[in-house]
N, C-alpha and C positions, 0 to 999 in steps of 0.2 A: 504244571502240572495238568495232564489232559488222563481222563478216567474211559476206560473201556468196559462198558456193563460194571456189573457189581463189583469184581474181585481183581480186576486187571487194570494198572495205570501207568503213564510213561512220565517220568521225571527229565528235564534236563540238566546237564553238568557241562557246559559249553556246547563243544561238539559230540560230546557223548551223551546219548539217551539210555537213560536205565529203565529196563521193561521189568515193572515187578508185580510180582504173583501177590496177591493179598486177599487169601481166602483161609484166614488163621484157625476158624472153626473146624476145618477140615484137612486141616495141615496143607493147603493147596491140593486137594485130590481135584482133578480133572474132569469135572462134570461137563455136559453138553453145553449149557449157558457160559461156562468158564473157557471151553473150548472154542467157542465162538468169539468171545472178547481177545482171545490171546491171537484168533486169526486177523481179525480186524485191526487190532494194534500192530501185528506184521506187516498187515496192507501200509499202513499208515506210515510206518518207519521206511519201509522200503521205497516208499515214494518220495521222501523227504532227502531232498539233496544236502541239507544242512548236518546231518547226522553223518559222522564218520566211523563211530563205534556203538556197539550196542552191549550192554550187561544184562543180563537176567538175573535176578534176584528176587527173595523172599523174606516177605516179613515175621513168618513164623518163625520163632527162637529155637525151636527143634526140629525144623523140617527143611527143607528146600521144597519139596514135593513127593508125595507118596503115591504118585501114579493114577491110575482110574478112577473114579469114583464108585466102589463096588457098592456101596449102598445103594446109589440112583440106579445102579445097572441090576440089583436085585430084584429089582420089581418089572423089568424089561420083558417083552415076549420078543421071541426070535426076529420080528420084525420091527420092532422098536430099536433093536441092536444093529439091525441092517442100517437103518434110518439114520442112526447115529454114527456110522460109521465114517463116511466122509466129513464129518462135520468134525470129528476128534481129528479124523487125519493131516485135516487142512491144517490144525493147530500145529501140529509137529512140524509139518511141511513149510507152514509160514516162517517158522525160526530157522529151520534148514537153508532156506531160500533168501533169506535175508541179503542183500547185496555187500551190507559193510561186515567188517571184520567185527565178530563175535564173543563175548567171553562170559560164562557161567559159573557164579560165586555160589558155592555149595556149601552149606551147612547142614548137620543134622542129617535124616533120612532121604536120599534121592534115590529112590526103588521104582522098578518098574517102567512106568511112563515118565515118571519125573526124571529119571536116569537117562532115559532117552532125550529129555528136553534139553539137557546138559550134553549129550552127545551129538546134538544138533547144531550146537555151538562150536566154534573154532576152536577156543581155546576153555581149560575147565581148572578154574581156582577152587581149592578145597580147603576149609579148617580141619582143624585134628578131631572135632567132632564128627565128620562125613561118614556115614555108611552108605556104599552105594551096591545097586545088582539089578540085576533083572530075573526077578522068580515068578515070572508067566506061569512056568509049567508046574508049578505047584499048586496054581489053581486051575488047571487044565486048559490054558491057552498059550499063547506064544508073544515074544515080545512084538506089538505091532505098530510101535510108534516110531519105526526105523531101526531098531536094536540089532535086528539079524544081521543088518547092513553095516551100520555104523560102528559097532563093536568090532567085528573082523578087521574091519579096517583101520582100527587103533591099536588093537592088541595081537592081531593075526588069529588065523582060522580055528586054531587048535585051543588058543587059549580063552577065546570067545566060546567056543565049544564046551569047554570045562566050566566055564562061568554060567553060562543059557542052562544047560544041560543037569547041572546041581543046582540052579536055582539059589547059591548061596550068596549070602551078604559078603561086603568087603570093606573094612574100616579103613578109615584115611592112611596111615603109613603104607598100609601092603598097596591101596588103590594106586598109590604114586608109584612104588616100586614097579607093578604091573605096566604101568601107562595107562591107569584107567582115568586118570587126571593129571594135570599137567604140572602143579603148582600147588606147594604144601603150604598154608597158612596158619599161624597162631590162632588157637579158638576165638572165634568173635570177630574175627579180622578178613574173613573173607571177601565181604562186601567192599571194603576200603582197599584190599589189595586188588581187587578185579577192576574197580573203579579208576585205580592209578594205573592199573595195567593199559586199562583201555585209553585213556588220558594219553598214554604214552605212542600208543597207537595211532590217537587222533592228529597226533602233531605232524604228520605226514601227509601226502598229496590224497584227498579223496578219491580222485581220479585213479590214481595208482592201486590206492588200496582196494579199490572195487576190481579193478584190471585184475590185479594180482590173485585176490580172492578167486576170480572167476576161472583164471587160467589153473590154479591147484586144483579147484573143484571138477573141472571139466575133462583137466589131463589125467586124475587119477584113475587106474587101473588099464591105461592106455599103455599099448608098446612105445617106446621111446621117440620110434619116430612121429607118432601119431601126435604124442603128447608135446614136442615139440611144434608142432602145426597148432597145436592150441595155443602153446606161448606164442608163438609168431603174431597168430590172429589177434591176442591181446595187446602185443607189443606197438602193433599198427594202431589200435585204438588209441594209445596213447603220447604213441611218439610226436604226432602233431598237435598235441591238445596245450591248452594255456597254460595248465598246470607244469606241462614239462618244461616249456617255455619261461614259466616264474621259477622254476626248481632251477633251472643252469642257469638264471641270471643271479638270484640270491646266493648261489655257492660262489659264482665270481666275485660279487659284491662283498662277501662276508657277512649276510646279514641272514636273519630269519626269513623265510620265504611267507608270503603271504598270498594262499592257495586262493585262485578263482575257481575252482571246483567244476572246472569244463574244460 
């Protein structure tokens, strides 16, 4: 186990890293210090070749993350808020730009910046207690952790507009129907299911996983011809790798691959 600051830690489960938000007294509200810790943890994970998948979890039994620490911000001057902005933005970007596949394990409240942390992940597993939403306009701001860009990419422009403009909260079953989350788990099992999903992902080539994620992220929104060029560049980055050679050999020898990760 590795701790980053007071409220963030990383635990290892084989090739899966669990990025744990552990600020229970504030329902994981993202303060400046917590944002810094998330940024530091993500930088460490991004540089770790032994990590093939990451799961973002919470230790609070009733919340994934309730977003920005508004109690801290209540004391801010405008200058304080401007100084904080690049630090909080770095936390959301840190999760979004992790090169490994990422899974969020959501239960209870995932609101505002909390839901944006989940949206920054590739996949979201939510249990039946989950309540998600981007209510920022109800307190005079906008989703500023990627929500205005990530939500339309998930559910389309009109659906995202309805959710952002009304600031409404969405419960788990509707969230699955709308595509806000990807997998619905029984109450209390979101973490276990997310870790199991990440373990299935991590059985595959780490070189292939990172390249596939890069191709999908960079190609999204491009026209087809440009997207296929992105895919081709990603293919070339893996075609002559040790993982490709091992994968072909293992297939022909009818055994599990032992990925070199290069």
